[in-house]
C-alpha positions as CSV (number, residue, x, y, z in Angstrom):
1,X,85.3,-138.1,-42.5
2,X,82.0,-137.5,-44.7
3,X,81.6,-139.2,-48.2
4,X,84.7,-141.6,-47.6
5,X,84.7,-144.7,-49.4
6,X,84.7,-147.7,-47.1
7,X,84.3,-150.7,-49.6
8,X,87.5,-152.6,-50.8
9,X,86.8,-152.6,-54.3
10,X,84.1,-151.0,-57.2
11,X,81.7,-153.6,-59.1
12,X,81.7,-153.4,-62.3
13,X,79.3,-154.1,-65.1
14,X,81.0,-156.8,-65.9
15,X,80.7,-158.2,-62.3
16,X,76.9,-158.3,-62.3
17,X,76.9,-160.0,-65.7
18,X,78.7,-162.2,-63.7
19,X,76.5,-162.6,-61.0
20,X,73.1,-162.5,-63.0
21,X,75.0,-165.6,-64.8
22,X,75.8,-167.1,-61.8
23,X,72.1,-166.9,-60.6
24,X,69.9,-167.4,-63.0
25,X,72.3,-169.9,-65.4
26,X,71.6,-167.6,-68.7
27,X,74.8,-167.7,-71.0
28,X,76.7,-165.0,-70.5
29,X,75.6,-163.5,-73.7
30,X,72.2,-163.7,-72.2
31,X,73.3,-162.4,-69.1
32,X,75.3,-159.4,-70.8
33,X,72.3,-158.4,-73.4
34,X,69.5,-158.1,-70.0
35,X,72.3,-156.3,-67.9
36,X,72.8,-153.8,-71.2
37,X,68.7,-153.7,-71.6
38,X,67.8,-153.2,-68.2
39,X,70.6,-150.7,-68.2
40,X,70.1,-148.9,-71.5
41,X,66.2,-149.1,-70.1
42,X,67.2,-146.8,-67.5
43,X,69.3,-144.4,-69.2
44,X,66.6,-143.8,-72.3
45,X,63.9,-143.1,-69.6
46,X,66.1,-141.0,-68.1
47,X,67.0,-139.4,-70.9
48,X,63.4,-138.1,-72.2
49,X,63.1,-136.8,-68.1
50,X,60.7,-140.0,-66.9
51,X,61.4,-140.3,-62.8
52,X,62.7,-143.8,-62.6
53,X,61.4,-145.4,-59.0
54,X,62.9,-148.7,-57.9
55,X,61.3,-150.4,-55.0
56,X,63.8,-151.2,-52.1
57,X,66.5,-149.3,-53.8
58,X,65.8,-146.0,-54.7
59,X,64.6,-142.9,-57.0
60,X,66.7,-141.9,-59.7
61,X,65.5,-138.0,-61.2
62,X,66.8,-135.4,-63.4
63,X,66.4,-132.0,-62.5
64,X,66.8,-129.1,-64.5
65,X,69.6,-126.7,-63.6
66,X,69.5,-122.8,-65.0
67,X,72.1,-120.6,-66.1
68,X,73.8,-118.9,-63.5
69,X,76.8,-116.6,-62.5
70,X,79.8,-118.3,-60.6
71,X,83.1,-117.2,-59.8
72,X,86.7,-118.7,-61.1
73,X,88.0,-119.8,-57.5
74,X,91.5,-118.7,-58.6
75,X,90.8,-115.2,-60.4
76,X,87.8,-114.3,-58.5
77,X,86.5,-113.0,-62.0
78,X,82.6,-113.6,-62.7
79,X,81.6,-116.5,-65.5
80,X,78.5,-117.8,-66.7
81,X,77.6,-121.4,-65.6
82,X,75.7,-122.9,-68.3
83,X,72.2,-124.5,-67.8
84,X,72.4,-127.6,-67.7
85,X,70.7,-131.0,-66.1
86,X,71.7,-133.0,-63.4
87,X,71.1,-136.3,-62.2
88,X,70.0,-137.4,-58.7
89,X,69.6,-140.4,-57.0
90,X,67.7,-140.7,-53.2
91,X,68.6,-143.8,-52.0
92,X,65.2,-145.6,-50.3
93,X,64.7,-146.2,-46.3
94,X,65.4,-150.1,-46.8
95,X,68.3,-148.9,-48.8
96,X,69.6,-147.0,-46.5
97,X,68.6,-149.3,-43.2
98,X,70.9,-152.0,-44.9
99,X,73.5,-149.6,-45.6
100,X,73.7,-148.5,-41.8
101,X,73.0,-151.8,-40.6
102,X,69.5,-151.2,-39.3
103,X,66.5,-153.4,-39.2
104,X,64.5,-153.0,-42.2
105,X,62.3,-155.6,-41.9
106,X,59.6,-153.9,-41.2
107,X,59.7,-150.6,-43.7
108,X,57.9,-150.2,-47.0
109,X,59.4,-151.6,-49.7
110,X,59.3,-147.8,-51.5
111,X,59.6,-144.9,-50.4
112,X,56.7,-142.5,-50.0
113,X,57.4,-139.7,-52.1
114,X,53.4,-138.7,-52.5
115,X,53.3,-140.5,-56.0
């Protein structure tokens, strides 16, 4: 079935902090501050409309969806769906290959999207 979650659990921000703490040896406070700084930087850049490209991981892009006419599925009545921003993530070739158990050693470390 498409979209099925094949993992047993969910990794949280606290789990990421714990991994940073274990790998680098910072104090838990320093590891937490570092993880917060990375996420805050990503959020702030996305908020300003910047594209985030992380080699070997993927791209985060904010796109603008325009106001449009939709339908209430229960009544069939037309409604206006307001304009909004949408965040999309496109995994890199490397990440996609890793997830699918494929050999990724000869792949470029980032997607060639013309930028």
